[in-house]
FIGU-663961 format. One record per residue (C-alpha): z, x, y negated; residue in one letter. Coordinates in nm, 4 decimals. Layout:
BEGIN
SEZA/zz/xx/yy/r
SEZA/Z/X/Y/A
...
This chain:
BEGIN
SEZA/zz/xx/yy/r
SEZA/-0.0307/-0.0033/-0.0054/M
SEZA/-0.1325/0.1852/-0.2765/D
SEZA/0.0641/0.1911/-0.5967/R
SEZA/0.0222/0.3914/-0.9032/G
SEZA/0.1109/0.3091/-1.2526/T
SEZA/-0.2263/0.3200/-1.4571/G
SEZA/-0.4816/0.2808/-1.2278/L
SEZA/-0.7283/0.3084/-1.5236/E
SEZA/-1.0690/0.1346/-1.5624/L
SEZA/-1.2396/-0.0157/-1.8119/S
SEZA/-1.1437/-0.4116/-1.8602/S
SEZA/-1.4277/-0.6712/-1.7381/P
SEZA/-1.2103/-0.9370/-1.9091/G
SEZA/-0.8682/-0.7746/-2.0481/S
SEZA/-0.5470/-1.0036/-2.0306/S
SEZA/-0.4620/-1.1813/-2.3424/P
SEZA/-0.1087/-1.0930/-2.3360/H
SEZA/-0.1005/-0.7315/-2.5180/G
SEZA/-0.0565/-0.5513/-2.2085/R
SEZA/-0.4516/-0.4718/-2.0737/T
SEZA/-0.3565/-0.4926/-1.6934/D
SEZA/-0.4185/-0.7896/-1.4534/L
SEZA/-0.1055/-0.9912/-1.4949/A
SEZA/-0.2092/-1.1725/-1.1629/S
SEZA/-0.2417/-0.8433/-0.9643/I
SEZA/0.1103/-0.7540/-1.1079/Q
SEZA/0.2627/-1.0664/-1.0135/Y
SEZA/0.1227/-1.0781/-0.6661/L
SEZA/0.2033/-0.7169/-0.5939/R
SEZA/0.5665/-0.8145/-0.7134/A
SEZA/0.5867/-1.1206/-0.4882/A
SEZA/0.4529/-0.9220/-0.2006/A
SEZA/0.6898/-0.6497/-0.2063/A
SEZA/0.9751/-0.9127/-0.2466/I
SEZA/0.8490/-1.0862/0.0648/A
SEZA/0.8698/-0.7965/0.3001/V
SEZA/1.2003/-0.7201/0.1429/L
SEZA/1.3300/-1.0487/0.2209/V
SEZA/1.1589/-1.0347/0.5700/F
SEZA/1.3478/-0.7332/0.6747/H
SEZA/1.6866/-0.8510/0.4826/A
SEZA/1.6522/-1.1916/0.7089/A
SEZA/1.5924/-0.9958/1.0272/D
SEZA/1.9062/-0.8026/0.9844/R
SEZA/2.1170/-1.1106/0.9198/T
SEZA/1.9630/-1.3226/1.1935/G
SEZA/1.7387/-1.5413/0.9594/V
SEZA/1.3913/-1.6306/1.0518/R
SEZA/1.1516/-1.5636/0.7781/F
SEZA/0.8431/-1.4205/0.9352/G
SEZA/0.5760/-1.5328/0.6516/A
SEZA/0.7651/-1.2723/0.4539/G
SEZA/0.5555/-1.0103/0.6472/A
SEZA/0.2454/-1.1530/0.5182/A
SEZA/0.2999/-0.9793/0.2018/G
SEZA/0.1234/-0.6823/0.3661/V
SEZA/-0.1781/-0.8660/0.4188/D
SEZA/-0.1792/-0.9786/0.0257/V
SEZA/-0.1370/-0.6018/-0.0373/F
SEZA/-0.4399/-0.5065/0.2084/F
SEZA/-0.6476/-0.7699/0.0045/V
SEZA/-0.5532/-0.6266/-0.3174/I
SEZA/-0.6267/-0.2656/-0.2126/S
SEZA/-0.9744/-0.3631/-0.1388/G
SEZA/-1.0305/-0.5355/-0.4531/F
SEZA/-0.8977/-0.2503/-0.6856/I
SEZA/-1.0988/0.0355/-0.5017/M
SEZA/-1.4147/-0.1626/-0.5289/W
SEZA/-1.3569/-0.2264/-0.9146/V
SEZA/-1.2695/0.1429/-0.9465/I
SEZA/-1.5950/0.2491/-0.7616/G
SEZA/-1.8242/0.0343/-0.9551/A
SEZA/-1.6956/0.1334/-1.2870/R
SEZA/-1.6263/0.5198/-1.2159/N
SEZA/-1.8802/0.7863/-1.1187/A
SEZA/-1.6175/0.9662/-0.8935/A
SEZA/-1.7348/1.1857/-0.6104/T
SEZA/-1.5714/1.0978/-0.2932/P
SEZA/-1.3373/1.4166/-0.3160/W
SEZA/-1.1939/1.3143/-0.6492/D
SEZA/-1.1559/0.9489/-0.5237/F
SEZA/-0.9337/1.0937/-0.2317/L
SEZA/-0.7662/1.3590/-0.4416/R
SEZA/-0.6717/1.0718/-0.6976/R
SEZA/-0.5422/0.8419/-0.4003/R
SEZA/-0.3501/1.0981/-0.2663/A
SEZA/-0.1852/1.1896/-0.5807/Q
SEZA/-0.0984/0.8137/-0.6299/R
SEZA/0.0574/0.7315/-0.3235/I
SEZA/0.1907/1.0689/-0.1327/A
SEZA/0.4411/1.2160/-0.3691/P
SEZA/0.6830/0.9435/-0.3505/L
SEZA/0.6375/0.8382/0.0289/Y
SEZA/0.6806/1.2118/0.1006/W
SEZA/1.0153/1.1964/-0.0959/L
SEZA/1.1320/0.9112/0.0828/V
SEZA/1.0339/1.0256/0.3996/T
SEZA/1.1906/1.3612/0.3692/L
SEZA/1.5218/1.1874/0.2089/G
SEZA/1.5335/0.9846/0.5004/L
SEZA/1.5204/1.2406/0.7511/A
SEZA/1.7911/1.4192/0.5358/A
SEZA/2.0021/1.1001/0.5371/A
SEZA/1.9887/1.0852/0.8968/F
SEZA/2.0933/1.4477/0.9237/L
SEZA/2.4238/1.3748/0.7188/V
SEZA/2.5237/1.0324/0.8453/A
SEZA/2.3255/0.9467/1.1763/P
SEZA/2.5149/0.6506/1.2605/G
SEZA/2.3985/0.4771/0.9531/L
SEZA/2.0384/0.4371/1.1006/F
SEZA/1.9715/0.1961/1.4004/R
SEZA/1.6860/0.3349/1.6157/N
SEZA/1.6007/0.6256/1.3879/L
SEZA/1.4897/0.9500/1.5710/Q
SEZA/1.3405/1.1925/1.3079/P
SEZA/1.2346/1.4513/1.5470/T
SEZA/1.0025/1.7400/1.3830/P
SEZA/0.6744/1.5863/1.5416/S
SEZA/0.7847/1.2569/1.4268/H
SEZA/0.8231/1.3468/1.0926/V
SEZA/0.5052/1.5820/1.0494/A
SEZA/0.2978/1.2992/1.1931/L
SEZA/0.4395/1.0640/0.9532/S
SEZA/0.3744/1.2884/0.6162/L
SEZA/0.0282/1.3315/0.7447/A
SEZA/-0.0373/0.9464/0.7543/F
SEZA/-0.1360/0.9785/1.1161/V
SEZA/-0.0597/0.6893/1.3437/P
SEZA/0.1430/0.7530/1.6293/H
SEZA/0.4066/0.6348/1.8743/T
SEZA/0.7512/0.7255/1.7534/N
SEZA/1.0299/0.8336/1.9848/P
SEZA/1.1330/0.4681/1.9853/G
SEZA/0.8149/0.3641/2.1560/G
SEZA/0.6807/0.2053/1.8565/N
SEZA/0.3584/0.2877/1.6369/V
SEZA/0.5228/0.3541/1.3302/A
SEZA/0.6245/0.6373/1.0912/P
SEZA/0.9693/0.7602/1.0101/L
SEZA/0.9620/0.5030/0.6971/V
SEZA/0.8526/0.1884/0.8969/E
SEZA/0.7060/0.0131/0.6143/P
SEZA/0.4845/0.3081/0.5822/G
SEZA/0.2579/0.1983/0.8727/W
SEZA/0.0572/0.0120/0.6186/T
SEZA/0.0153/0.3361/0.4540/L
SEZA/-0.1972/0.4496/0.7554/N
SEZA/-0.4175/0.1770/0.7217/F
SEZA/-0.4489/0.2444/0.3343/E
SEZA/-0.5469/0.6069/0.3934/V
SEZA/-0.8140/0.5532/0.6515/F
SEZA/-0.9518/0.2615/0.4324/F
SEZA/-0.9826/0.5301/0.1422/Y
SEZA/-1.1358/0.7832/0.3888/V
SEZA/-1.4143/0.5249/0.4837/V
SEZA/-1.4467/0.4052/0.1255/F
SEZA/-1.4821/0.7685/0.0025/A
SEZA/-1.7764/0.8294/0.2483/A
SEZA/-1.9368/0.5189/0.1252/C
SEZA/-1.9513/0.6339/-0.2144/L
SEZA/-2.1567/0.9131/-0.1297/A
SEZA/-2.4309/0.6294/-0.0404/A
SEZA/-2.6521/0.5130/-0.3176/P
SEZA/-2.4690/0.2468/-0.5571/R
SEZA/-2.6837/-0.0143/-0.4589/A
SEZA/-2.6080/0.0291/-0.0743/L
SEZA/-2.2470/0.1095/-0.0844/R
SEZA/-2.1349/-0.2724/-0.0325/L
SEZA/-2.3622/-0.3099/0.2602/G
SEZA/-2.2600/0.0368/0.3965/V
SEZA/-1.8913/-0.0261/0.3685/L
SEZA/-1.9336/-0.3729/0.5211/S
SEZA/-2.1274/-0.2327/0.7886/S
SEZA/-1.8774/0.0482/0.8657/A
SEZA/-1.5553/-0.2008/0.8595/L
SEZA/-1.7232/-0.4764/1.0543/I
SEZA/-1.8334/-0.2090/1.3031/G
SEZA/-1.4921/-0.0646/1.3730/L
SEZA/-1.3545/-0.4068/1.4060/T
SEZA/-1.6105/-0.5136/1.6622/L
SEZA/-1.5798/-0.1704/1.8402/F
SEZA/-1.2131/-0.2388/1.8887/G
SEZA/-1.2543/-0.6007/2.0103/A
SEZA/-1.5099/-0.4726/2.2709/V
SEZA/-1.3372/-0.1883/2.3834/L
SEZA/-0.9736/-0.2497/2.3258/A
SEZA/-0.8403/0.1067/2.2613/P
SEZA/-0.4732/0.1763/2.3477/T
SEZA/-0.4023/0.4905/2.1523/G
SEZA/-0.2399/0.4404/1.8143/P
SEZA/-0.4886/0.6364/1.6363/I
SEZA/-0.7645/0.4274/1.7757/A
SEZA/-0.5887/0.0871/1.7521/Q
SEZA/-0.5176/0.1370/1.3997/T
SEZA/-0.8887/0.2588/1.3038/Y
SEZA/-1.0566/-0.0468/1.4733/T
SEZA/-0.7810/-0.2982/1.3892/S
SEZA/-0.9031/-0.6719/1.2621/P
SEZA/-0.6662/-0.6066/0.9696/L
SEZA/-0.9539/-0.3511/0.8281/L
SEZA/-1.1102/-0.6752/0.7437/L
SEZA/-0.8384/-0.7789/0.4909/E
SEZA/-0.9345/-0.4656/0.2868/F
SEZA/-1.3089/-0.5986/0.3110/L
SEZA/-1.2496/-0.9195/0.2074/A
SEZA/-1.0818/-0.7653/-0.1084/G
SEZA/-1.3902/-0.5659/-0.1870/V
SEZA/-1.6273/-0.8700/-0.1941/W
SEZA/-1.3775/-1.0065/-0.4309/I
SEZA/-1.4216/-0.7142/-0.6256/G
SEZA/-1.7663/-0.7415/-0.6065/W
SEZA/-1.7563/-1.0712/-0.7371/A
SEZA/-1.5070/-0.9905/-1.0139/W
SEZA/-1.7495/-0.7216/-1.1433/C
SEZA/-2.0316/-0.9910/-1.1858/R
SEZA/-1.7918/-1.2471/-1.3406/G
SEZA/-1.8097/-1.4835/-1.0286/L
SEZA/-1.4436/-1.6194/-1.0276/C
SEZA/-1.3375/-1.9694/-0.9239/P
SEZA/-1.2642/-2.2152/-1.1986/G
SEZA/-0.8819/-2.2804/-1.3054/P
SEZA/-0.8421/-2.5913/-1.0780/R
SEZA/-1.0319/-2.4359/-0.7944/L
SEZA/-0.8196/-2.1262/-0.8601/A
SEZA/-0.5043/-2.3315/-0.8570/F
SEZA/-0.6254/-2.5004/-0.5460/A
SEZA/-0.6675/-2.1772/-0.3601/L
SEZA/-0.3539/-2.0445/-0.4470/L
SEZA/-0.1707/-2.3663/-0.3565/A
SEZA/-0.3596/-2.3835/-0.0202/A
SEZA/-0.2699/-2.0071/0.0488/G
SEZA/0.0874/-2.0544/0.0123/A
SEZA/0.0925/-2.3806/0.1855/C
SEZA/-0.0838/-2.2336/0.5029/A
SEZA/0.1603/-1.9566/0.5099/L
SEZA/0.4467/-2.1929/0.4836/A
SEZA/0.3011/-2.4239/0.7508/G
SEZA/0.2534/-2.1297/1.0019/L
SEZA/0.6116/-2.0299/0.9265/E
SEZA/0.7471/-2.3968/0.9813/L
SEZA/0.5326/-2.4453/1.2963/L
SEZA/0.6778/-2.0923/1.4196/A
SEZA/0.3162/-2.0096/1.5325/I
SEZA/0.2634/-1.6597/1.6800/D
SEZA/0.0114/-1.5019/1.4370/V
SEZA/0.0204/-1.1637/1.5883/A
SEZA/-0.2928/-1.2349/1.7893/P
SEZA/-0.4990/-1.3465/1.5170/A
SEZA/-0.2973/-1.2127/1.1962/R
SEZA/-0.6406/-1.0979/1.0508/A
SEZA/-0.7387/-1.4786/1.0268/L
SEZA/-0.4184/-1.6687/1.0005/L
SEZA/-0.2298/-1.4418/0.7410/W
SEZA/-0.5670/-1.2692/0.6013/G
SEZA/-0.7342/-1.6020/0.4978/A
SEZA/-0.4422/-1.7206/0.3034/P
SEZA/-0.3838/-1.3823/0.1379/A
SEZA/-0.7539/-1.3886/0.0498/V
SEZA/-0.7227/-1.7523/-0.1114/A
SEZA/-0.3946/-1.6166/-0.3173/I
SEZA/-0.5694/-1.3198/-0.4564/V
SEZA/-0.8860/-1.4984/-0.5478/W
SEZA/-0.7046/-1.7934/-0.6931/G
SEZA/-0.5019/-1.5751/-0.8912/G
SEZA/-0.7916/-1.3536/-1.0433/L
SEZA/-0.9389/-1.6940/-1.0980/G
SEZA/-0.6576/-1.8054/-1.3122/L
SEZA/-0.6606/-1.4643/-1.4747/E
SEZA/-1.0389/-1.4950/-1.5954/R
SEZA/-0.9508/-1.8398/-1.7230/A
SEZA/-0.6592/-1.7015/-1.9336/G
SEZA/-0.4089/-1.9394/-1.7264/K
SEZA/-0.1576/-1.6641/-1.6474/V
SEZA/0.1465/-1.6275/-1.8601/P
SEZA/0.3241/-1.3108/-1.9706/N
SEZA/0.6523/-1.2560/-1.7591/W
SEZA/0.7813/-0.9072/-1.8744/R
SEZA/1.0382/-0.9192/-1.5875/A
SEZA/0.7572/-0.9956/-1.3263/A
SEZA/0.5392/-0.7431/-1.4586/R
SEZA/0.8285/-0.4888/-1.4067/L
SEZA/0.8830/-0.5817/-1.0602/L
SEZA/0.4830/-0.5311/-1.0066/G
SEZA/0.5171/-0.1997/-1.1572/D
SEZA/0.8209/-0.1187/-0.9223/A
SEZA/0.6720/-0.2765/-0.6030/S
SEZA/0.5760/0.0592/-0.4337/Y
SEZA/0.9238/0.1604/-0.4750/S
SEZA/1.0679/-0.1488/-0.3590/I
SEZA/0.8540/-0.1527/-0.0783/Y
SEZA/0.9398/0.2205/0.0548/L
SEZA/1.2957/0.2327/-0.0357/V
SEZA/1.4325/-0.1216/0.0568/H
SEZA/1.5133/-0.0292/0.4167/G
SEZA/1.7222/0.2327/0.3268/L
SEZA/1.8820/0.0114/0.0861/A
SEZA/1.9472/-0.2654/0.3369/I
SEZA/2.1221/0.0098/0.5978/A
SEZA/2.3608/0.1168/0.3241/L
SEZA/2.4375/-0.2563/0.1725/A
SEZA/2.4782/-0.3507/0.5520/L
SEZA/2.7295/-0.0878/0.6225/R
SEZA/2.9514/-0.1813/0.2805/L
SEZA/2.8949/-0.5579/0.3541/A
SEZA/3.0544/-0.5103/0.6937/S
SEZA/3.4124/-0.4759/0.5697/G
SEZA/3.4113/-0.7971/0.3511/F
SEZA/3.3301/-1.0729/0.5943/G
SEZA/3.0733/-1.2308/0.3901/L
SEZA/2.8905/-1.5400/0.4948/S
SEZA/2.5404/-1.5075/0.6371/G
SEZA/2.3837/-1.6305/0.3152/A
SEZA/2.5599/-1.4055/0.0826/A
SEZA/2.5180/-1.0975/0.3019/T
SEZA/2.1252/-1.1808/0.2840/L
SEZA/2.1442/-1.2288/-0.1126/L
SEZA/2.3213/-0.8896/-0.1292/G
SEZA/2.0803/-0.7153/0.0976/L
SEZA/1.7866/-0.8510/-0.1159/V
SEZA/1.9715/-0.7503/-0.4602/A
SEZA/2.0228/-0.4049/-0.3149/A
SEZA/1.6910/-0.3768/-0.2071/G
SEZA/1.5670/-0.4785/-0.5492/L
SEZA/1.8154/-0.2483/-0.7392/A
SEZA/1.7024/0.0601/-0.5191/A
SEZA/1.3211/0.0097/-0.5839/G
SEZA/1.3629/-0.0538/-0.9852/L
SEZA/1.6024/0.2611/-0.9726/V
SEZA/1.3583/0.4644/-0.7712/C
SEZA/1.0551/0.3494/-0.9983/Y
SEZA/1.2280/0.4564/-1.3288/G
SEZA/1.3705/0.7647/-1.1827/L
SEZA/1.1242/0.9055/-0.9557/V
SEZA/0.8005/0.7309/-0.9228/E
SEZA/0.7130/0.6607/-1.2964/R
SEZA/0.8020/1.0357/-1.4139/P
SEZA/0.5791/1.1524/-1.1151/I
SEZA/0.2963/0.9154/-1.2098/S
SEZA/0.3232/1.0167/-1.5663/R
SEZA/0.3312/1.3924/-1.4778/L
SEZA/0.0103/1.3381/-1.2590/L
SEZA/-0.1912/1.1168/-1.4592/H
SEZA/-0.1040/1.1114/-1.8244/P
SEZA/-0.2516/0.7989/-1.9902/R
SEZA/-0.5712/0.8138/-2.1977/P
SEZA/-0.5808/0.7290/-2.5408/A
SEZA/-0.8373/0.4604/-2.4942/S
SEZA/-0.7876/0.0994/-2.4057/V
SEZA/-0.7712/0.0474/-2.0469/T
SEZA/-0.6903/-0.1802/-1.7407/V
SEZA/-0.4218/-0.0484/-1.5441/A
SEZA/-0.4713/-0.2070/-1.1947/L
SEZA/-0.2747/-0.1192/-0.8817/S
SEZA/-0.1447/-0.2505/-0.5791/N
SEZA/0.1489/-0.1555/-0.3385/S
């Protein structure tokens, strides 16, 4: 889940709210990160909130959208594109990964099922999908499994930047659809092959097509946009209420609502119907930090809450608050300074598009 304060590109239709980023993308990033946070907090307190994990699918669609808009409006070489992506996502992720490994060495009893072996840490830092010592396909920082998808998408996208501009959409679409079909036919079992042929790659592709339409001014009107947002949210809620197992068809059952939500949000943005909420923008800015550090915050908060005899609801609220607080602190003290150091903002008016 790529996140970088100030993914700069010229605005196709600047926000009317003073800042020049897309408020709809900021709000959706905030909502997606909080949904994942609540999902994990609920899991630790015995409460079911499976739909919260669909925040990842929203992130994937947003990522595809942003990368296409960046590629369409900037003449970056494949290497420059990958370098900038690495500068955006790697430093904070590496710091959190190494920090978690260090915390385990200091207080190993604090983290359940955590086994930071040298190979596990190294493969995690390299964004290589692998089976961890516990038998799951996940890096040391478990939410980082999405970054393995992101990085692979970046590599494929960068390769497509070498194609003539008029052919890039077709080449990229063929590559991602071909990989998915390959996985469906051969059903590979290794973690690398499973990741690189997953149907979840189609969520990135859906975002790419939304970006293609956005660059051409093709957006739903406000009524249809609102209907798309409502339909996507209702679909996720309905799947949750019916307790449907989405795993066999996640890219469809959660991916399609995610596409509707993102496309609807952008339609309202284009129509000037998105209000300016400073708190929500801040949460959108901090969404990458929230996403990465909330697991550690939950573990620490659970340890503290165990001695107070709190109710399940109170514990859940406390865990969510701890995750948000930790993410905001990490953003202010770590992520934002790193971003400013690596990418000073240009003086010209830009649109800061980012997703976590």
